[in-house]
C-alpha positions as CSV (number, residue, x, y, z in Angstrom):
1,M,94.0,57.1,81.3
2,P,92.3,58.9,84.3
3,A,94.4,61.4,86.2
4,Q,96.4,60.0,89.1
5,R,95.1,61.0,92.5
6,V,97.7,62.8,94.6
7,L,97.7,63.3,98.3
8,V,100.2,65.5,100.1
9,V,100.7,64.5,103.8
10,V,101.7,67.4,106.0
11,P,102.5,66.5,109.6
12,T,102.1,69.4,112.1
13,Y,102.9,70.2,115.7
14,D,102.8,73.8,116.7
15,E,102.9,75.2,113.1
16,A,100.2,77.8,113.5
17,L,102.5,80.5,112.2
18,T,103.4,78.6,109.0
19,L,100.6,76.2,108.0
20,P,98.2,78.7,106.4
21,S,100.8,80.1,104.0
22,T,102.1,76.6,103.2
23,L,98.6,75.4,102.4
24,A,97.8,78.4,100.2
25,R,101.0,78.0,98.3
26,L,100.5,74.2,97.9
27,R,97.0,74.5,96.6
28,A,98.1,77.2,94.1
29,A,101.1,75.2,92.9
30,V,99.4,71.8,92.5
31,P,95.6,72.5,92.3
32,H,94.7,68.9,91.5
33,A,96.4,67.5,94.6
34,H,94.6,66.9,97.9
35,V,96.2,67.7,101.2
36,L,96.0,65.8,104.5
37,V,97.2,67.7,107.6
38,V,98.1,65.2,110.3
39,D,98.1,67.2,113.6
40,D,99.4,65.8,116.8
41,A,97.2,67.8,119.2
42,S,99.2,71.0,118.7
43,P,98.7,73.3,121.7
44,D,99.1,76.4,119.6
45,G,95.8,75.9,117.6
46,T,97.3,74.4,114.5
47,G,94.6,71.8,114.4
48,D,91.9,74.5,114.5
49,L,93.5,76.3,111.6
50,A,93.6,73.1,109.6
51,D,90.0,72.4,110.3
52,A,89.1,75.9,109.1
53,A,91.0,75.3,105.9
54,A,89.3,72.0,105.4
55,A,85.9,73.6,106.0
56,S,86.5,76.1,103.1
57,D,88.3,73.7,100.7
58,P,87.1,70.2,99.9
59,A,90.6,69.2,98.8
60,V,92.0,69.8,102.3
61,H,91.5,67.1,105.0
62,V,92.6,66.8,108.6
63,L,93.6,63.8,110.7
64,H,93.7,64.6,114.4
65,R,95.9,62.4,116.6
66,A,95.8,62.2,120.4
67,G,99.3,63.6,121.1
68,K,102.8,64.2,119.9
69,D,104.2,60.8,118.9
70,G,106.9,61.5,116.4
71,L,107.3,62.3,112.7
72,G,107.4,58.7,111.7
73,A,104.2,57.7,113.4
74,A,102.4,60.8,111.9
75,Y,103.5,59.8,108.4
76,V,102.5,56.2,108.9
77,A,99.1,57.3,110.0
78,G,98.9,59.6,107.0
79,F,100.0,56.8,104.6
80,G,97.3,54.5,106.0
81,W,94.7,57.3,105.4
82,A,95.9,57.7,101.8
83,L,95.8,54.0,101.0
84,D,92.4,53.7,102.5
85,G,91.3,56.6,100.3
86,G,92.5,55.1,97.1
87,Y,95.1,57.7,96.2
88,D,97.8,56.8,93.6
89,I,100.6,59.0,94.7
90,V,101.5,60.0,98.3
91,V,103.8,63.0,99.0
92,E,105.6,64.0,102.2
93,M,106.1,67.7,102.8
94,D,106.9,69.8,105.8
95,A,104.5,72.5,107.1
96,D,107.1,75.1,107.9
97,G,107.8,76.4,104.4
98,S,111.2,74.7,104.1
99,H,109.9,72.6,101.2
100,Q,108.9,74.8,98.3
101,P,105.4,73.8,97.1
102,E,106.2,75.3,93.7
103,Q,108.9,72.6,93.3
104,L,106.4,69.7,93.9
105,P,105.6,69.4,90.1
106,R,109.2,68.3,89.4
107,L,108.9,65.5,91.9
108,L,105.6,64.3,90.4
109,A,107.1,64.6,86.9
110,A,110.1,62.5,87.9
111,L,107.9,59.8,89.2
112,D,106.4,59.4,85.7
113,D,109.6,59.7,83.8
114,P,110.3,56.5,81.8
115,A,112.8,54.2,83.5
116,P,115.9,53.0,81.6
117,A,115.3,49.8,79.6
118,G,115.1,46.8,81.9
119,D,114.5,48.9,85.1
120,R,111.4,49.0,87.1
121,P,109.3,52.2,87.1
122,T,110.4,54.8,89.6
123,E,108.8,54.1,92.9
124,L,110.2,56.9,95.1
125,V,111.4,60.4,94.2
126,I,113.3,62.4,96.8
127,G,113.7,66.1,96.6
128,S,117.5,66.3,97.3
129,R,119.5,69.2,98.8
130,W,122.8,67.5,97.9
131,V,122.6,66.5,94.3
132,P,123.9,69.0,91.6
133,G,121.4,71.8,91.4
134,G,120.1,71.3,95.0
135,R,120.9,73.8,97.7
136,V,120.0,75.1,101.1
137,E,119.2,78.7,102.1
138,N,119.7,80.3,105.5
139,W,121.2,77.2,107.1
140,P,124.0,77.5,109.6
141,W,127.2,75.7,108.6
142,H,126.8,73.1,111.4
143,R,123.4,72.0,110.2
144,A,124.7,71.5,106.7
145,A,127.7,69.6,108.0
146,L,125.5,67.4,110.1
147,S,123.2,66.6,107.2
148,R,126.1,65.9,104.8
149,G,127.9,63.8,107.4
150,G,124.8,61.9,108.3
151,N,124.1,61.1,104.7
152,A,127.7,59.9,104.2
153,Y,127.3,57.6,107.2
154,V,124.0,56.2,105.8
155,R,125.8,55.4,102.5
156,A,128.6,53.7,104.2
157,A,126.5,51.7,106.7
158,L,123.6,50.7,104.5
159,G,125.1,50.8,101.0
160,L,122.2,53.2,100.1
161,H,123.4,55.1,97.0
162,L,121.6,58.3,97.8
163,Q,123.0,61.8,98.4
164,D,120.1,62.9,100.6
165,A,118.4,59.8,102.2
166,T,117.3,62.0,105.2
167,A,115.3,64.4,103.0
168,G,111.6,64.8,103.8
169,F,110.3,66.2,100.6
170,R,109.4,63.1,98.5
171,A,106.8,61.3,96.5
172,Y,105.8,57.6,96.6
173,R,103.7,55.4,94.4
174,A,100.8,54.1,96.5
175,E,101.5,50.5,95.5
176,T,105.1,50.9,96.9
177,L,103.7,51.9,100.3
178,R,101.2,49.0,100.1
179,A,104.1,46.6,99.7
180,I,105.9,47.9,102.9
181,D,105.0,46.6,106.4
182,L,104.0,50.1,107.6
183,A,103.0,48.6,111.0
184,G,106.6,47.4,111.4
185,V,108.1,50.9,110.9
186,E,109.2,52.0,114.4
187,S,111.4,55.0,113.5
188,H,110.1,58.1,115.2
189,G,112.3,61.0,114.2
190,Y,114.1,62.0,111.0
191,C,115.6,58.5,110.6
192,F,112.2,57.6,109.5
193,Q,113.2,59.0,106.1
194,V,116.2,56.7,105.9
195,D,114.2,53.8,107.1
196,M,111.6,54.3,104.3
197,A,114.2,54.9,101.5
198,W,116.1,51.8,102.6
199,R,112.9,49.6,102.6
200,V,112.1,50.7,99.1
201,A,115.6,50.1,97.9
202,R,115.9,46.7,99.6
203,G,112.7,45.7,97.9
204,G,114.2,46.4,94.5
205,G,112.4,49.7,94.0
206,R,113.9,52.4,91.9
207,V,114.7,55.6,93.9
208,V,115.4,58.9,92.1
209,E,116.7,62.2,93.4
210,V,115.8,65.5,91.9
211,P,117.3,68.8,93.1
212,I,115.4,71.2,95.3
213,T,116.0,74.3,97.3
214,F,115.5,73.9,101.0
215,V,114.8,77.1,102.8
216,E,115.3,77.3,106.6
217,R,112.0,78.2,108.4
218,T,111.5,81.9,109.2
219,A,108.8,81.3,111.8
220,G,108.2,78.8,114.6
221,R,110.7,76.4,116.1
222,S,112.7,73.6,114.5
223,K,111.9,70.1,115.9
224,M,115.5,68.9,115.5
225,S,116.9,67.7,118.8
226,R,119.8,65.7,120.3
227,A,117.4,62.8,120.9
228,I,116.4,62.7,117.2
229,V,120.1,62.7,116.1
230,T,120.9,60.0,118.6
231,E,118.0,57.8,117.5
232,A,119.1,58.1,113.9
233,L,122.7,57.2,114.7
234,W,122.0,54.1,116.7
235,K,119.3,52.8,114.3
236,V,121.4,53.3,111.2
237,T,124.3,51.6,113.0
238,A,122.0,48.7,114.0
239,W,120.6,48.3,110.5
240,G,124.1,48.5,109.0
241,A,125.3,45.7,111.4
242,R,122.4,43.5,110.4
243,R,123.1,44.2,106.7
244,R,126.8,43.1,107.3
245,V,125.7,39.9,109.1
246,E,123.4,39.1,106.2
247,Q,126.2,39.6,103.7
248,L,128.5,37.3,105.6
249,R,125.8,34.6,106.1
250,P,126.5,31.5,104.0
251,R,124.1,31.0,101.1
252,G,122.7,27.8,99.8
């Protein structure tokens, strides 16, 4: 069987201080994987650094977008590029060093682990901070509380049995992404991660969590904002209400 083609999609906006080291670590950790940097016209020159990396390494590619349009839109663009390019596995990973490239092999291995008898093969692997063995480093208590509380709300509202549905270090099978209406994904911020996990689960896909260590960035600025939290809250609430209506609707 030929080796599976892996593409790691790395969205960037003002990550000039972190992207070079992240790319170097990623290429060393998983040499067979290709990388796609999706840059939203970063004013700090991140796109130029990505272009320089691509010029010196044929496994690095760059997709320039016209402007900052949200994490979700950047990933959807990257997914489309991956599917057009014939990749078999598509990975999400942050550029800021919070996701450890050295832990990517465990996500890829979990995607290939045999499923229990009668189950479909694993379609999505999430690198989780909140399963046993997972942890965070250098996070203030309020960020951890917000993440844990948000994930508890997701479980209650959507019935999504995941400890870390908001996590952004994950690996998908390409055929799973092909089965999703990516053009219909309208989540812009971090609730994009919940949206995608829920779409996979609702479609009957098997979702697995593996423990990772999430390390708070040491350079650059976090993109977390009140608007992102608000979007996630109202969208998850709306999805949960729709789910409840569907459950109450008479069948037959």
